[in-house]
MARKOL-713188 format. One record per residue (C-alpha): x, z, y. Coordinates in steps of 0.2 Angstrom, whole numbers, always signed. Last residue first. Example, Ala and Ser with C-alpha at 12.3 -4.5 7.8 and 13.67 -1.06 7.14 Angstrom:
c1->+68&c3->+36&c2->-5 $
c1->+62&c3->+39&c2->-22 $
//
This chain:
c1->+764&c3->+687&c2->+874 $
c1->+763&c3->+692&c2->+855 $
c1->+771&c3->+676&c2->+848 $
c1->+784&c3->+676&c2->+862 $
c1->+790&c3->+694&c2->+858 $
c1->+792&c3->+690&c2->+840 $
c1->+803&c3->+675&c2->+845 $
c1->+813&c3->+686&c2->+856 $
c1->+816&c3->+697&c2->+842 $
c1->+826&c3->+684&c2->+832 $
c1->+837&c3->+697&c2->+823 $
c1->+840&c3->+714&c2->+830 $
c1->+854&c3->+720&c2->+819 $
c1->+860&c3->+738&c2->+824 $
c1->+864&c3->+744&c2->+807 $
c1->+870&c3->+729&c2->+796 $
c1->+885&c3->+738&c2->+788 $
c1->+889&c3->+730&c2->+771 $
c1->+886&c3->+740&c2->+755 $
c1->+893&c3->+728&c2->+744 $
c1->+879&c3->+726&c2->+732 $
c1->+866&c3->+728&c2->+745 $
c1->+873&c3->+717&c2->+759 $
c1->+878&c3->+704&c2->+747 $
c1->+861&c3->+704&c2->+739 $
c1->+852&c3->+703&c2->+755 $
c1->+862&c3->+687&c2->+760 $
c1->+857&c3->+680&c2->+742 $
c1->+839&c3->+684&c2->+746 $
c1->+840&c3->+674&c2->+762 $
c1->+847&c3->+659&c2->+755 $
c1->+835&c3->+659&c2->+740 $
c1->+819&c3->+663&c2->+749 $
c1->+811&c3->+645&c2->+747 $
c1->+802&c3->+649&c2->+731 $
c1->+795&c3->+667&c2->+731 $
c1->+804&c3->+681&c2->+722 $
c1->+807&c3->+689&c2->+706 $
c1->+822&c3->+678&c2->+701 $
c1->+825&c3->+670&c2->+684 $
c1->+842&c3->+663&c2->+680 $
c1->+846&c3->+647&c2->+671 $
c1->+863&c3->+643&c2->+666 $
c1->+868&c3->+624&c2->+668 $
c1->+873&c3->+612&c2->+654 $
c1->+885&c3->+598&c2->+658 $
c1->+898&c3->+609&c2->+666 $
c1->+907&c3->+604&c2->+682 $
c1->+925&c3->+601&c2->+678 $
c1->+941&c3->+612&c2->+673 $
c1->+956&c3->+605&c2->+663 $
c1->+969&c3->+617&c2->+656 $
c1->+986&c3->+609&c2->+652 $
c1->+999&c3->+617&c2->+639 $
c1->+1017&c3->+615&c2->+643 $
c1->+1021&c3->+631&c2->+634 $
c1->+1008&c3->+637&c2->+622 $
c1->+991&c3->+644&c2->+629 $
c1->+982&c3->+658&c2->+620 $
c1->+963&c3->+655&c2->+622 $
c1->+951&c3->+669&c2->+626 $
c1->+932&c3->+669&c2->+628 $
c1->+924&c3->+685&c2->+635 $
c1->+932&c3->+688&c2->+652 $
c1->+920&c3->+674&c2->+660 $
c1->+933&c3->+661&c2->+652 $
c1->+950&c3->+668&c2->+649 $
c1->+965&c3->+656&c2->+647 $
c1->+982&c3->+664&c2->+641 $
c1->+999&c3->+662&c2->+647 $
c1->+1017&c3->+665&c2->+640 $
c1->+1032&c3->+673&c2->+649 $
c1->+1042&c3->+665&c2->+662 $
c1->+1058&c3->+655&c2->+659 $
c1->+1049&c3->+639&c2->+663 $
c1->+1055&c3->+623&c2->+654 $
c1->+1037&c3->+618&c2->+650 $
c1->+1029&c3->+622&c2->+666 $
c1->+1011&c3->+627&c2->+662 $
c1->+998&c3->+614&c2->+669 $
c1->+982&c3->+619&c2->+679 $
c1->+969&c3->+605&c2->+682 $
c1->+955&c3->+603&c2->+692 $
c1->+942&c3->+588&c2->+691 $
c1->+933&c3->+585&c2->+706 $
c1->+913&c3->+580&c2->+706 $
c1->+909&c3->+598&c2->+712 $
c1->+920&c3->+594&c2->+727 $
c1->+933&c3->+606&c2->+732 $
c1->+934&c3->+624&c2->+738 $
c1->+953&c3->+631&c2->+740 $
c1->+959&c3->+648&c2->+741 $
c1->+976&c3->+647&c2->+749 $
c1->+993&c3->+646&c2->+741 $
c1->+1005&c3->+637&c2->+752 $
c1->+1020&c3->+648&c2->+757 $
c1->+1022&c3->+651&c2->+739 $
c1->+1025&c3->+666&c2->+727 $
c1->+1007&c3->+667&c2->+721 $
c1->+997&c3->+683&c2->+719 $
c1->+982&c3->+675&c2->+710 $
c1->+979&c3->+658&c2->+715 $
c1->+961&c3->+653&c2->+719 $
c1->+953&c3->+636&c2->+715 $
c1->+934&c3->+635&c2->+718 $
c1->+923&c3->+622&c2->+712 $
c1->+908&c3->+616&c2->+723 $
c1->+889&c3->+614&c2->+724 $
c1->+881&c3->+627&c2->+737 $
c1->+866&c3->+633&c2->+730 $
c1->+875&c3->+649&c2->+724 $
c1->+881&c3->+654&c2->+741 $
c1->+900&c3->+654&c2->+741 $
c1->+910&c3->+670&c2->+745 $
c1->+928&c3->+665&c2->+749 $
c1->+943&c3->+669&c2->+737 $
c1->+955&c3->+684&c2->+740 $
c1->+959&c3->+687&c2->+721 $
c1->+945&c3->+700&c2->+720 $
c1->+933&c3->+687&c2->+725 $
c1->+939&c3->+675&c2->+713 $
c1->+936&c3->+688&c2->+700 $
c1->+918&c3->+690&c2->+704 $
c1->+909&c3->+686&c2->+720 $
c1->+915&c3->+667&c2->+719 $
c1->+909&c3->+667&c2->+701 $
c1->+891&c3->+661&c2->+705 $
c1->+899&c3->+647&c2->+716 $
c1->+909&c3->+642&c2->+701 $
c1->+928&c3->+647&c2->+698 $
c1->+945&c3->+641&c2->+694 $
c1->+955&c3->+656&c2->+695 $
c1->+975&c3->+654&c2->+694 $
c1->+988&c3->+666&c2->+687 $
c1->+1001&c3->+680&c2->+691 $
c1->+1010&c3->+668&c2->+701 $
c1->+1025&c3->+656&c2->+701 $
c1->+1017&c3->+641&c2->+709 $
c1->+1019&c3->+623&c2->+710 $
c1->+1007&c3->+613&c2->+721 $
c1->+994&c3->+599&c2->+722 $
c1->+998&c3->+586&c2->+709 $
c1->+986&c3->+572&c2->+709 $
c1->+973&c3->+568&c2->+694 $
c1->+958&c3->+573&c2->+704 $
c1->+965&c3->+591&c2->+709 $
c1->+981&c3->+597&c2->+701 $
c1->+991&c3->+614&c2->+699 $
c1->+1008&c3->+616&c2->+693 $
c1->+1011&c3->+632&c2->+685 $
c1->+1024&c3->+646&c2->+683 $
c1->+1018&c3->+662&c2->+675 $
c1->+1025&c3->+678&c2->+681 $
c1->+1033&c3->+692&c2->+670 $
c1->+1032&c3->+711&c2->+669 $
c1->+1013&c3->+711&c2->+664 $
c1->+1015&c3->+699&c2->+650 $
c1->+1002&c3->+686&c2->+646 $
c1->+1001&c3->+677&c2->+663 $
c1->+984&c3->+672&c2->+667 $
c1->+974&c3->+655&c2->+668 $
c1->+957&c3->+659&c2->+673 $
c1->+941&c3->+651&c2->+669 $
c1->+927&c3->+657&c2->+680 $
c1->+908&c3->+663&c2->+682 $
c1->+897&c3->+653&c2->+671 $
c1->+911&c3->+647&c2->+659 $
c1->+914&c3->+634&c2->+646 $
c1->+924&c3->+630&c2->+631 $
c1->+934&c3->+617&c2->+622 $
c1->+951&c3->+621&c2->+613 $
c1->+967&c3->+613&c2->+607 $
c1->+964&c3->+595&c2->+611 $
c1->+980&c3->+585&c2->+608 $
c1->+988&c3->+576&c2->+623 $
c1->+1004&c3->+585&c2->+622 $
c1->+994&c3->+601&c2->+622 $
c1->+977&c3->+601&c2->+629 $
c1->+964&c3->+615&c2->+634 $
c1->+946&c3->+610&c2->+639 $
c1->+934&c3->+619&c2->+651 $
c1->+917&c3->+615&c2->+655 $
c1->+911&c3->+624&c2->+671 $
c1->+893&c3->+631&c2->+675 $
c1->+881&c3->+628&c2->+690 $
c1->+867&c3->+640&c2->+691 $
c1->+849&c3->+633&c2->+690 $
c1->+837&c3->+645&c2->+698 $
c1->+820&c3->+649&c2->+690 $
c1->+805&c3->+657&c2->+699 $
c1->+796&c3->+673&c2->+695 $
c1->+779&c3->+680&c2->+695 $
c1->+773&c3->+675&c2->+677 $
c1->+761&c3->+690&c2->+677 $
c1->+770&c3->+697&c2->+661 $
c1->+787&c3->+694&c2->+670 $
c1->+780&c3->+703&c2->+685 $
c1->+773&c3->+717&c2->+675 $
c1->+790&c3->+719&c2->+666 $
c1->+799&c3->+720&c2->+683 $
c1->+787&c3->+732&c2->+690 $
c1->+790&c3->+744&c2->+675 $
c1->+809&c3->+743&c2->+677 $
c1->+809&c3->+746&c2->+696 $
c1->+820&c3->+762&c2->+695 $
c1->+831&c3->+752&c2->+683 $
c1->+837&c3->+739&c2->+696 $
c1->+832&c3->+721&c2->+695 $
c1->+838&c3->+704&c2->+697 $
c1->+856&c3->+706&c2->+689 $
c1->+870&c3->+694&c2->+693 $
c1->+879&c3->+705&c2->+705 $
c1->+878&c3->+720&c2->+694 $
c1->+889&c3->+731&c2->+704 $
c1->+891&c3->+746&c2->+692 $
c1->+881&c3->+744&c2->+676 $
c1->+863&c3->+747&c2->+671 $
c1->+857&c3->+731&c2->+681 $
c1->+842&c3->+723&c2->+674 $
c1->+846&c3->+705&c2->+671 $
c1->+834&c3->+690&c2->+670 $
c1->+840&c3->+675&c2->+660 $
c1->+831&c3->+658&c2->+659 $
c1->+830&c3->+648&c2->+643 $
c1->+839&c3->+631&c2->+640 $
c1->+841&c3->+635&c2->+622 $
c1->+860&c3->+631&c2->+623 $
c1->+862&c3->+642&c2->+639 $
c1->+852&c3->+657&c2->+633 $
c1->+863&c3->+659&c2->+618 $
c1->+880&c3->+662&c2->+627 $
c1->+871&c3->+667&c2->+643 $
c1->+867&c3->+684&c2->+634 $
c1->+886&c3->+688&c2->+634 $
c1->+887&c3->+684&c2->+653 $
c1->+872&c3->+696&c2->+656 $
c1->+880&c3->+710&c2->+646 $
c1->+896&c3->+708&c2->+656 $
c1->+885&c3->+708&c2->+672 $
c1->+879&c3->+725&c2->+668 $
c1->+866&c3->+731&c2->+656 $
c1->+848&c3->+728&c2->+650 $
c1->+845&c3->+709&c2->+648 $
c1->+828&c3->+701&c2->+648 $
c1->+829&c3->+683&c2->+641 $
c1->+814&c3->+671&c2->+645 $
c1->+801&c3->+660&c2->+638 $
c1->+808&c3->+660&c2->+621 $
c1->+808&c3->+643&c2->+609 $
c1->+827&c3->+645&c2->+605 $
c1->+834&c3->+662&c2->+612 $
c1->+843&c3->+667&c2->+596 $
c1->+848&c3->+649&c2->+591 $
c1->+866&c3->+650&c2->+598 $
c1->+869&c3->+666&c2->+588 $
c1->+865&c3->+685&c2->+590 $
c1->+855&c3->+685&c2->+573 $
c1->+836&c3->+688&c2->+575 $
c1->+826&c3->+703&c2->+574 $
c1->+807&c3->+701&c2->+577 $
c1->+798&c3->+716&c2->+586 $
c1->+783&c3->+725&c2->+581 $
c1->+790&c3->+743&c2->+582 $
c1->+806&c3->+744&c2->+592 $
c1->+824&c3->+744&c2->+585 $
c1->+840&c3->+742&c2->+594 $
c1->+855&c3->+731&c2->+594 $
c1->+859&c3->+728&c2->+576 $
c1->+850&c3->+711&c2->+575 $
c1->+846&c3->+705&c2->+592 $
c1->+828&c3->+708&c2->+598 $
c1->+813&c3->+697&c2->+599 $
c1->+796&c3->+702&c2->+608 $
c1->+780&c3->+693&c2->+606 $
c1->+769&c3->+695&c2->+622 $
c1->+752&c3->+703&c2->+621 $
c1->+753&c3->+715&c2->+635 $
c1->+756&c3->+730&c2->+624 $
c1->+770&c3->+720&c2->+616 $
c1->+779&c3->+718&c2->+633 $
c1->+777&c3->+736&c2->+637 $
c1->+784&c3->+741&c2->+620 $
c1->+799&c3->+729&c2->+622 $
c1->+803&c3->+735&c2->+640 $
c1->+802&c3->+753&c2->+635 $
c1->+814&c3->+750&c2->+619 $
c1->+826&c3->+741&c2->+631 $
c1->+826&c3->+754&c2->+644 $
c1->+830&c3->+767&c2->+630 $
c1->+844&c3->+756&c2->+624 $
c1->+851&c3->+754&c2->+641 $
c1->+851&c3->+772&c2->+644 $
c1->+860&c3->+775&c2->+628 $
c1->+874&c3->+764&c2->+633 $
c1->+886&c3->+756&c2->+621 $
c1->+873&c3->+744&c2->+615 $
c1->+872&c3->+735&c2->+631 $
c1->+854&c3->+727&c2->+629 $
c1->+845&c3->+712&c2->+623 $
c1->+826&c3->+708&c2->+625 $
c1->+821&c3->+690&c2->+619 $
c1->+803&c3->+686&c2->+626 $
c1->+790&c3->+676&c2->+617 $
c1->+773&c3->+669&c2->+623 $
c1->+761&c3->+664&c2->+609 $
c1->+755&c3->+646&c2->+611 $
c1->+744&c3->+639&c2->+624 $
//
């Protein structure tokens, strides 16, 4: 077998993230694993520095991300084309996509060294922007694509569409088109449902729509969602944001189409296969601080086993 290589990346604006990244790099190097870092992020003896582009993760076994969900979404931009799994260590706030917490950093590295992780595929969305039939932009998202008003004081007026048929016209602050992974991000804040990551679906969630019919909707992963800006609207302009990172200014009459992405994002998880559903439930409880005191579970089965 060839040399194992891991790319380590960190939130450069946080000193604790940089310290943690150096610790990870040194521990991996000591275990005989080659470490790459992104140019300009942090220095560590014996590491290879590479530019932060689409080739940064090529040939690596794993990308370890020290930071919050924003850092992980950034790292996905170069792990996705390389088909390399990401594992996040949460140094942010909620850190819903992260797998580990900083107090378990040494254990996380040791489990990576021992290959004690499983890999999940997370569905993405491919997003195209059209104007009078001409392609203006083509991008993608792991969490969501959001058509939003450009000015705080005005609404944006849109017509939404599912599978080539018009659904409804809304004056609103925007529309979120989300993956199941993004259901706990912007879509959740806009009143959308929590969707377990192994459920294959697309979500459409209006933001503050002035309409009688404006519920969050869950549709087939084979569906194509579209949001069209009304040409003759007196409302302000609009923008498209993908994962809060990639922005496209939308002209009047622009059409945004969202469909299931061709390339997934791979996430590494530090648990045994088959535990995915339960682990996501535990993640919800921990990240949102949900009250579960008094839960007894299937205690009658335990009693039967010992009868």
